[in-house]
NUROKOL-583237 format. One record per residue: x, y, z of N, C-alpha, C, O in turn. Coordinates in steps of 0.2 Angstrom, whole numbers, padded with zeros to 4 digits, always signed. Each point is the difference from the previous one (the first is absolute). Layout:
BEGIN
XYZXYZXYZXYZ/...
//
This chain:
BEGIN
+0004-0006+0000-0004+0006+0000+0004+0006+0000+0005+0001+0004/-0006+0004-0008+0004+0006-0001-0001+0005+0006-0005-0001+0004/+0009+0006-0003+0000+0004+0006-0007+0004-0001-0003+0001+0005/+0001+0001-0011-0006+0004-0001-0006-0004+0002-0005+0002+0003/+0005-0008-0005-0006-0005+0001+0000-0001+0008-0005+0000+0003/+0010-0001+0000+0001-0001+0007-0002+0006+0004-0004-0001+0005/+0006+0007-0007-0003+0006+0004-0008+0001-0002-0003+0002+0005/+0001-0004-0011-0007+0001+0000-0004-0005+0004-0005+0001+0002/+0008-0007-0002-0003-0006+0004-0001+0002+0008-0005-0001+0003/+0011+0005-0001+0000+0002+0007-0005+0006+0001-0003+0000+0005/+0003+0004-0010-0005+0005+0001-0008-0002+0000-0004+0002+0003/+0004-0007-0007-0008-0003-0001-0001-0003+0008-0005+0001+0003/+0009-0005-0001-0001-0003+0006-0001+0005+0006-0004-0001+0004/+0008+0006-0004+0000+0005+0005-0007+0004+0000-0003+0001+0005/+0001+0000-0012-0006+0003-0001-0006-0004+0003-0005+0003+0003/+0005-0010-0005-0006-0004+0002+0000+0000+0008-0005+0000+0003/+0011-0001+0001+0000+0000+0007-0002+0007+0003-0003+0000+0005/+0005+0005-0009-0003+0007+0003-0007+0000-0001-0004+0003+0005/+0001-0005-0010-0007+0000-0001-0004-0005+0005-0005+0002+0002/+0008-0007-0001-0003-0005+0005+0000+0003+0007-0005+0000+0003/+0011+0003-0001+0001+0003+0007-0005+0006+0001-0004+0000+0005/+0003+0004-0011-0005+0006+0001-0007-0003+0001-0004+0003+0004/+0002-0008-0008-0007-0003+0000-0001-0003+0007-0006+0001+0003/+0011-0005-0001-0001-0003+0007-0001+0005+0005-0004-0001+0005/+0008+0006-0005+0000+0006+0006-0007+0003-0001-0003+0001+0005/+0001+0001-0011-0006+0004+0000-0006-0004+0002-0005+0003+0001/+0005-0010-0002-0005-0004+0001-0001-0002+0007-0006-0001+0002/+0012-0001+0001+0000-0004+0007+0003+0005+0005-0001-0002+0006/+0004+0007-0007+0003+0004+0006-0005+0006+0001-0001+0004-0004/-0002-0004+0010-0004+0006+0002+0003+0007-0001+0006+0000+0000/-0010+0004-0001+0002+0007-0002+0004+0003+0006+0005+0003-0001/-0007-0005+0008+0004+0003+0005+0007-0003+0001+0004+0003+0003/-0003-0008-0006+0007-0003+0000+0005+0002-0005+0006-0002+0000/-0009+0006-0005+0004+0002-0006+0003+0007+0002-0002+0003+0005/+0007-0001-0009+0003+0007+0001+0007+0000+0003+0003-0005+0003/+0000+0010-0004+0007+0001+0002+0001+0003+0007+0001+0006+0000/-0003-0010+0005+0001+0003+0007+0007-0001+0003+0004-0005-0002/-0002+0009+0006+0007+0000+0002+0002-0006+0004+0005-0003+0000/-0011+0000+0003+0002-0007+0004+0000-0006-0004+0003-0005+0002/-0005+0006-0008+0001-0006-0005+0006+0000-0004+0003-0005-0002/+0000+0011+0001+0007+0001-0004+0006-0004+0003+0003-0003-0003/-0002+0004+0009+0005-0004+0003+0000-0007-0001+0005-0004-0001/-0011+0001+0002-0001-0007-0001+0002-0002-0007+0003-0005-0001/-0005+0009-0004+0001-0002-0007+0007+0001-0001+0003-0004-0004/+0000+0009+0007+0008+0002-0001+0004-0007+0003+0005-0002-0003/-0007+0000+0009+0003-0005+0003+0000-0007-0004+0005-0003-0001/-0011+0002-0001-0001-0006-0005+0004+0000-0006+0003-0005-0002/-0003+0011-0001+0003+0001-0006+0008-0001+0001+0004-0003-0005/-0001+0006+0011+0007-0002+0001+0001-0007+0001+0005-0003-0003/-0009+0000+0007+0002-0008+0001-0001-0004-0007+0005-0004-0001/-0010+0006-0003-0001-0003-0006+0007+0001-0005+0002-0005-0003/+0000+0012+0003+0006+0001-0004+0006-0003+0003+0004-0002-0004/-0003+0001+0010+0006-0004+0003+0000-0007-0003+0005-0002-0002/-0011-0001+0003+0000-0007-0002+0001-0001-0008+0003-0005-0002/-0006+0009-0001+0000+0000-0008+0008+0001-0002+0002-0004-0004/+0001+0009+0008+0007+0001-0002+0005-0006+0002+0005-0001-0003/-0007-0002+0009+0004-0006+0002-0001-0006-0005+0005-0003-0003/-0011+0002+0001-0002-0005-0005+0003+0001-0007+0003-0005-0003/-0003+0011+0001+0002+0002-0006+0008-0001+0000+0003-0002-0005/+0001+0004+0010+0007-0001+0001+0002-0007-0001+0005-0001-0003/-0009-0003+0007+0001-0007+0000+0000-0003-0007+0004-0004-0002/-0010+0006-0001-0001-0002-0007+0006+0002-0005+0003-0004-0004/-0002+0010+0004+0006+0002-0004+0007-0003+0002+0004-0001-0005/-0003+0000+0011+0006-0004+0002+0000-0007-0003+0005-0002-0002/-0010-0001+0002-0001-0007-0003+0001+0000-0008+0003-0004-0003/-0006+0010+0000+0000+0000-0007+0007+0002-0002+0003-0003-0005/+0001+0007+0009+0007+0002-0002+0005-0006+0001+0005-0002-0003/-0007-0002+0008+0004-0006+0002+0000-0005-0006+0005-0003-0002/-0012+0002+0000-0001-0005-0006+0004+0003-0006+0004-0004-0004/-0004+0010+0003+0003+0003-0006+0007-0001+0000+0003-0002-0005/+0000+0004+0011+0008-0001+0002+0002-0008-0001+0005-0001-0003/-0009-0003+0005+0002-0007+0000+0000-0002-0007+0004-0004-0002/-0009+0006-0002+0000-0002-0007+0006+0002-0004+0003-0003-0004/-0001+0009+0006+0006+0003-0003+0006-0003+0002+0005-0002-0004/-0004+0000+0011+0006-0004+0002+0001-0006-0003+0005-0003-0002/-0011-0001+0001-0001-0006-0003+0003+0000-0007+0004-0004-0002/-0006+0009-0002+0002+0001-0007+0008+0002+0000+0003-0003-0005/-0001+0007+0010+0007+0002+0000+0004-0007+0001+0006+0000-0002/-0008-0004+0006+0004-0006+0002+0000-0005-0006+0005-0003-0001/-0010+0003-0003+0000-0004-0006+0005+0003-0005+0004-0004-0003/-0004+0010+0002+0005+0004-0004+0007-0002+0002+0005-0001-0004/-0004+0002+0011+0007-0001+0003+0002-0007-0001+0006-0001-0001/-0010-0004+0002+0002-0006-0001+0002-0002-0007+0004-0004-0001/-0007+0007-0004+0002-0001-0007+0007+0002-0001+0004-0003-0004/-0003+0009+0007+0007+0002-0001+0005-0004+0004+0006-0002-0003/-0008+0000+0008+0005-0005+0004+0001-0007-0003+0005-0003+0000/-0010+0001-0004+0000-0006-0004+0006-0001-0004+0003-0005-0002/-0001+0011-0001+0006+0000-0005+0006-0001+0003+0005-0001-0004/-0004+0001+0011+0006-0002+0003+0001-0007+0001+0006-0002+0002/-0010-0002-0004+0000-0007+0001+0002-0003-0008+0001+0003-0005/-0001-0010+0005+0002-0003-0006-0006+0001-0005-0006+0002+0002/+0007-0004-0008-0006+0001-0005-0006-0004+0001-0006+0003+0000/+0007-0009+0002-0006-0004+0002-0004+0003+0005-0006+0000+0000/+0010+0002+0006-0004+0002+0006-0003+0007-0002-0006+0001+0002/+0009+0003-0006-0002+0006-0002-0007+0000-0004-0004+0003+0001/+0004-0008-0006-0006-0001-0004-0006-0003+0004-0005+0002-0001/+0007-0006+0006-0005-0004+0004-0003+0005+0005-0006+0001+0000/+0010+0004+0002-0003+0005+0005-0004+0005-0003-0004+0003+0002/+0007-0001-0008-0004+0005-0004-0007-0003-0003-0005+0003+0001/+0005-0009-0003-0006-0003-0001-0005-0001+0006-0006+0001-0001/+0008-0002+0006-0003+0000+0007-0003+0006+0002-0006+0001+0002/+0010+0005-0003-0003+0006+0001-0005+0003-0005-0004+0004+0002/+0005-0006-0008-0006+0001-0005-0006-0003+0002-0005+0003+0000/+0005-0010+0002-0005-0004+0002-0004+0004+0006-0006+0001+0000/+0011+0001+0005-0003+0003+0006-0004+0006-0002-0005+0001+0003/+0008+0004-0007-0003+0006-0002-0007-0002-0003-0005+0004+0001/+0006-0009-0006-0007-0001-0004-0005-0003+0005-0006+0002-0001/+0008-0006+0006-0005-0002+0005-0003+0005+0004-0006+0000+0001/+0010+0005+0001-0003+0005+0004-0004+0005-0004-0006+0002+0002/+0007+0000-0008-0003+0004-0004-0007-0003-0003-0005+0002+0001/+0006-0008-0004-0006-0003-0003-0004-0004+0005-0006+0000-0001/+0008-0003+0006-0004-0005+0004-0001+0003+0007-0006+0000+0002/+0011+0003+0001-0001+0002+0007-0003+0007+0001-0004+0001+0005/+0005+0004-0009-0003+0006+0000-0007+0000-0001-0003+0004+0004/+0000-0007-0008-0007+0000-0001-0003-0003+0007-0006+0001+0001/+0009-0006+0002-0003-0003+0006+0001+0005+0006-0003-0002+0006/+0007+0007-0006+0001+0004+0006-0007+0004+0002-0001+0001+0006/-0002+0000-0010-0007+0004+0001-0005-0005+0005-0004+0003+0004/+0006-0009-0004-0004-0005+0004+0004-0002+0006-0002-0005+0004/+0008+0007-0003+0005-0001+0005+0003-0007-0001+0002-0003+0005/-0001+0000-0011+0003-0006-0001+0006+0000-0003+0001+0005-0004/+0003-0010+0004+0007-0001-0002+0000-0004-0006-0005-0004-0002/+0011+0004-0002+0000-0005-0006+0005-0005+0002+0006+0001+0003/-0008-0008-0004+0004-0005+0001+0007+0000-0005+0005-0003+0002/-0007+0006-0008+0006+0000-0005+0006+0004+0003+0005-0001-0001/-0008+0007+0003+0006+0005+0003+0003-0003+0006+0006+0001+0001/-0010-0005+0003+0004-0003+0006+0005-0006-0002+0005+0000+0002/-0007-0004-0008+0004-0005-0002+0006+0004-0003+0006-0003+0000/-0007+0008-0004+0006+0004-0003+0005+0002+0005+0006+0000-0001/-0009+0003+0007+0005+0002+0006+0004-0006+0002+0006+0001+0002/-0009-0007-0001+0003-0006+0003+0005-0002-0005+0006-0002+0002/-0007+0003-0009+0005-0003-0005+0006+0005+0000+0006-0002-0001/-0007+0008+0003+0005+0005+0001+0005-0002+0006+0006+0000-0001/-0009-0001+0006+0004-0003+0006+0003-0006-0001+0006+0000+0002/-0008-0005-0006+0003-0006-0002+0006+0001-0004+0005-0003+0001/-0006+0008-0006+0006+0002-0004+0006+0003+0003+0005-0003-0001/-0007+0008+0005+0006+0003+0004+0002-0005+0005+0006+0000+0002/-0010-0005+0001+0003-0004+0005+0004-0005-0003+0005-0002+0003/-0006+0000-0010+0005-0004-0003+0006+0003-0002+0005-0003+0000/-0005+0009-0001+0006+0004-0002+0004+0001+0007+0006+0000+0000/-0009+0000+0006+0003+0001+0006+0004-0006+0002+0005+0001+0003/-0008-0008-0006+0004-0005+0002+0007-0001-0004+0004-0003+0003/-0004+0007-0009+0006-0001-0004+0004+0007+0001+0006+0000-0002/-0009+0005+0004+0004+0007+0001-0002+0002+0007-0003+0005+0001/+0006-0009+0005-0003+0003+0006+0003+0007+0002-0003+0003+0005/+0009-0001-0007+0002+0006+0002+0000+0006-0005+0004+0005+0000/-0009-0006-0004-0001+0005-0006-0004+0006+0003-0006-0001+0002/+0009+0007-0002-0004+0006+0003-0006+0002-0004-0005+0001+0003/+0006-0002-0010-0006+0001-0004-0006-0004+0002-0006+0002+0000/+0008-0008+0001-0006-0005+0002-0003+0002+0007-0006+0000+0000/+0010+0002+0004-0003+0003+0007-0004+0005-0001-0005+0001+0003/+0007+0004-0008-0004+0006-0001-0007-0002-0004-0005+0004+0001/+0006-0009-0005-0006-0002-0004-0005-0003+0005-0006+0000-0001/+0008-0004+0006-0004-0003+0004-0004+0005+0005-0006-0001+0002/+0010+0006-0001-0003+0006+0004-0006+0003-0004-0006+0001+0002/+0007-0001-0009-0005+0003-0004-0006-0004-0001-0006+0002+0000/+0007-0009+0000-0005-0005+0000-0004+0001+0006-0007+0000+0000/+0010+0000+0006-0004+0001+0006-0004+0007+0000-0006+0000+0002/+0009+0005-0005-0003+0007-0001-0006-0001-0004-0006+0003+0002/+0006-0006-0007-0005-0002-0005-0006-0003+0003-0006+0001-0001/+0008-0006+0005-0005-0004+0004-0004+0004+0005-0006-0001+0000/+0010+0005+0004-0003+0004+0005-0005+0006-0003-0005+0001+0002/+0007+0001-0008-0003+0005-0003-0007-0003-0002-0006+0003+0000/+0006-0009-0003-0006-0003-0003-0004-0002+0006-0006+0001-0001/+0009-0003+0007-0005-0002+0005-0003+0007+0003-0006-0001+0002/+0009+0006-0002-0003+0007+0002-0006+0002-0005-0005+0002+0002/+0007-0003-0008-0005+0002-0005-0006-0005+0001-0006+0003+0000/+0007-0010+0001-0006-0004+0001-0004+0002+0006-0006+0000+0000/+0010+0001+0005-0003+0002+0007-0005+0006-0001-0006+0000+0003/+0008+0005-0006-0003+0006-0001-0007-0001-0005-0005+0004+0000/+0006-0009-0004-0006-0001-0004-0005-0004+0003-0006+0000-0002/+0007-0002+0008-0005-0004+0004-0001+0003+0007-0002-0003+0005/+0003+0010-0004-0001+0003+0006-0006+0005-0001+0000+0005-0004/-0005-0005+0009-0005+0004-0001-0001+0004+0007+0002-0003+0005/-0006+0009-0006-0002+0003+0006-0005-0003+0004-0005-0003-0003/+0005+0003+0010-0006-0003+0003-0006+0002-0001-0001+0006-0002/-0005-0010+0002-0006+0003-0002-0003+0006+0004-0004+0004-0003/+0006-0004+0009-0002+0005+0005+0002+0007-0003-0003+0005+0001/+0009-0004-0004+0002+0006-0003-0004+0002-0005-0002+0006-0001/-0001-0010-0004-0005+0001-0005-0006+0003+0003-0003+0004-0002/+0001-0008+0007-0007+0002+0004+0001+0007+0002-0004+0004-0001/+0010-0003+0004+0001+0007+0004+0000+0005-0006-0003+0005+0001/+0007-0006-0006+0000+0005-0005-0006+0002-0004-0002+0006-0001/-0002-0011-0001-0006+0001-0004-0006+0002+0005-0003+0005-0001/+0002-0009+0006-0005+0002+0005+0001+0007+0003-0004+0004+0001/+0010-0003+0002+0002+0006+0003+0000+0006-0005-0002+0005+0003/+0004-0006-0009+0000+0005-0005-0007+0002-0001-0002+0006+0000/-0003-0010-0001-0007+0001-0001-0003+0004+0006-0004+0004-0001/+0006-0006+0007-0003+0003+0006+0003+0007+0000-0004+0004+0002/+0010-0003-0004+0002+0007+0000-0003+0004-0005-0002+0006+0002/+0000-0009-0008-0004+0004-0005-0008+0002+0003-0002+0005-0001/+0000-0010+0005-0007+0001+0002+0000+0006+0006-0004+0004+0000/+0009-0004+0004+0002+0005+0005+0000+0006-0003-0004+0005+0002/+0009-0004-0007+0000+0006-0004-0006+0003-0003-0001+0006+0000/-0003-0011-0003-0006+0002-0003-0005+0003+0005-0004+0004-0001/+0004-0008+0007-0005+0003+0006+0002+0007+0002-0004+0004+0002/+0011-0003-0002+0002+0007+0002-0002+0005-0005-0002+0006+0002/+0001-0008-0008-0003+0005-0005-0007-0002-0002-0002+0002-0005/-0001-0005+0010-0007-0002-0002-0005+0005-0001-0005-0001-0003/+0006+0007+0005-0005+0005+0000+0002+0005-0007-0003+0006+0000/+0007-0008-0003+0003+0004-0006-0004-0003-0006-0003-0005+0000/+0003+0009-0005-0004-0002-0006+0004-0006-0004+0006-0001+0002/-0010-0003-0006+0003-0005-0002+0007+0001-0004+0005-0004+0001/-0005+0010-0005+0006+0001-0004+0006+0002+0005+0006-0002-0001/-0008+0005+0006+0006+0002+0005+0002-0006+0004+0006-0001+0001/-0010-0004+0000+0002-0006+0003+0004-0004-0005+0005-0003+0003/-0006+0002-0009+0004-0003-0005+0007+0004+0000+0005-0004+0000/-0005+0010-0001+0007+0004+0000+0004-0002+0006+0006+0001+0000/-0009-0002+0006+0004-0002+0006+0001-0007+0000+0006-0002+0002/-0010-0002-0003+0001-0008+0001+0004-0003-0005+0004-0004+0001/-0005+0006-0008+0003-0003-0005+0008+0000+0001+0003-0005-0002/+0000+0010+0003+0007+0000+0002+0002-0005+0005+0005-0004-0001/-0008+0004+0006+0001-0005+0006-0001-0008-0003+0004-0004+0001/-0009+0003-0005-0001-0006-0003+0006-0002-0005+0002-0006+0000/+0000+0011-0004+0005-0002-0004+0007-0001+0003+0003-0005-0002/-0001+0008+0008+0006-0001+0003-0001-0007+0003+0005-0004+0000/-0010+0002+0003-0001-0006+0003+0001-0006-0005+0003-0005+0001/-0007+0006-0006+0000-0005-0006+0007-0001-0002+0002-0006-0001/+0001+0012-0001+0007-0001-0002+0004-0003+0004+0004-0005-0002/-0004+0006+0009+0004-0004+0005-0001-0007+0000+0005-0004+0000/-0011+0002+0000-0002-0007+0000+0003-0004-0007+0002-0005+0001/-0003+0009-0006+0003-0003-0007+0007+0000+0000+0002-0005-0003/+0002+0009+0006+0007+0000+0000+0002-0006+0005+0005-0003-0002/-0008+0002+0007+0002-0006+0004-0002-0006-0004+0004-0005-0001/-0010+0004-0002-0001-0006-0004+0005-0001-0006+0002-0006-0001/+0000+0011-0002+0005+0000-0006+0006-0003+0003+0003-0005-0003/+0000+0008+0008+0007-0002+0002+0000-0006+0005+0005-0002+0001/-0011-0001+0002+0000-0005+0004+0003-0006-0003+0004-0004+0003/-0006+0003-0010+0003-0006-0003+0004+0002-0006-0003+0003-0005/+0010-0004+0006+0004+0003-0005-0001-0004-0007+0002+0003-0005/-0004-0008+0004-0001-0004-0006-0007-0001-0002-0001-0005-0004/-0003+0010+0005-0007+0000-0002-0002+0007+0000+0002+0005+0004/-0007-0004-0009-0003+0007-0001+0004+0004-0005+0004-0003-0004/-0007+0009+0003+0003+0005-0005+0007+0001+0000+0004+0002-0005/-0001-0002+0012+0007+0002+0001+0005-0006+0002+0005+0001+0003/-0007-0007-0006+0003-0006+0001+0007+0000-0002+0002+0002-0005/+0003-0004+0009+0007-0001-0002+0001-0004-0006-0003-0006+0001/+0006+0007-0006+0001-0004-0006+0007-0002+0000+0004+0003+0003/-0003-0009-0007+0006-0003+0000+0005+0003-0005+0003-0003-0004/-0003+0010+0004+0005+0003-0004+0007-0001+0001+0003-0001-0005/-0001+0001+0011+0007-0001+0002+0002-0007-0002+0006-0001-0003/-0010-0004+0004+0001-0007-0002+0001+0000-0007+0005-0004-0003/-0009+0007-0001+0000+0000-0008+0006+0003-0002+0003-0003-0005/+0000+0008+0008+0006+0003-0002+0006-0005+0002+0005-0001-0003/-0006-0002+0009+0005-0005+0002+0001-0006-0006+0005-0002-0002/-0011+0000+0000+0000-0005-0004+0003+0002-0007+0004-0004-0003/-0005+0010+0001+0003+0002-0006+0008+0000+0001+0003-0002-0005/-0001+0005+0010+0007+0001+0002+0003-0007+0000+0006-0001-0003/-0009-0004+0006+0003-0007+0000+0001-0003-0007+0005-0002-0002/-0011+0003-0001+0001-0003-0007+0005+0004-0005+0004-0003-0004/-0003+0009+0006+0005+0004-0005+0007-0001+0003+0005+0000-0004/-0004-0001+0010+0006-0001+0003+0003-0007+0000+0006+0000-0001/-0010-0005+0001+0003-0007-0001-0003-0003-0006-0006-0001+0000/+0010+0001-0005-0002-0003-0006-0001-0008+0000+0004-0004-0003/-0009+0003+0007-0001-0008+0002-0004-0003-0006-0005+0002-0002/+0008-0007+0000-0003-0004-0006-0006-0003+0002-0004-0003-0004/+0003+0002+0011-0006-0003+0002-0006+0005+0002-0005-0002+0003/+0006+0008-0004-0004+0005+0002-0007-0001-0002-0005+0001+0003/+0004-0004-0009-0007-0001-0004-0002-0006+0002-0006-0002-0002/+0009-0002+0006-0003-0007+0001-0005+0000+0006+0000+0005+0004/-0005-0009-0004-0005+0000+0005+0003-0001+0007+0006-0003+0000/-0009+0006+0005+0003-0001+0007-0003-0006+0002-0005-0003-0002/+0009+0000+0007-0003-0006+0003-0006+0001+0004-0003-0005+0003/
//
């Protein structure tokens, strides 16, 4: 969904909520309980501050998770590129085998695992490719136990595995349901309260006062929903870094087995 359509959708939702709030207050709230009295304003201000604090905390939590997932995806791709460079320090057979396994891993991540992330699932193909990388470097370790390039490569393989584990964890992390109940229910209660404060105004004046409040609350909940799941929704993290790493591996290691199907 484009930015313009998203903004229009948010405006439409906020307008509907505003209309519902005004209708409910006019129909069910007695005339004597409406109006902008001094004793009601502090209560509204206190509730608004509490709501803003919770929304700010939840949004910061969601943004941190989103950034962590994005960073993990970049670290994982960097590890693939670095391992392809390190593979050239070994014999030709090992270099070609490791290069092919890196290509297989990047393919599994891009084509099989990434579409599954929206459901919090992992790819068995990517897991098998990671295991083969460990086995290949383990075989090299038995023949080259004191090779510094091998030690650095094993560290990179571990870094790749940790980054992938972080990415998978973030794809399956959700906010507790009570946060959503508070954000949606509490936001609507604030809108009703604000509408009651302006309950003696004309309808147009009520709309001018309530609609901005509705817009801010809807935008806040929308932002939390967008960033809560890094691999789902309009701002989902895409495998761009891994796609670049795959191209880098293919170009850097002229592997004659690059076009062969992966195990």
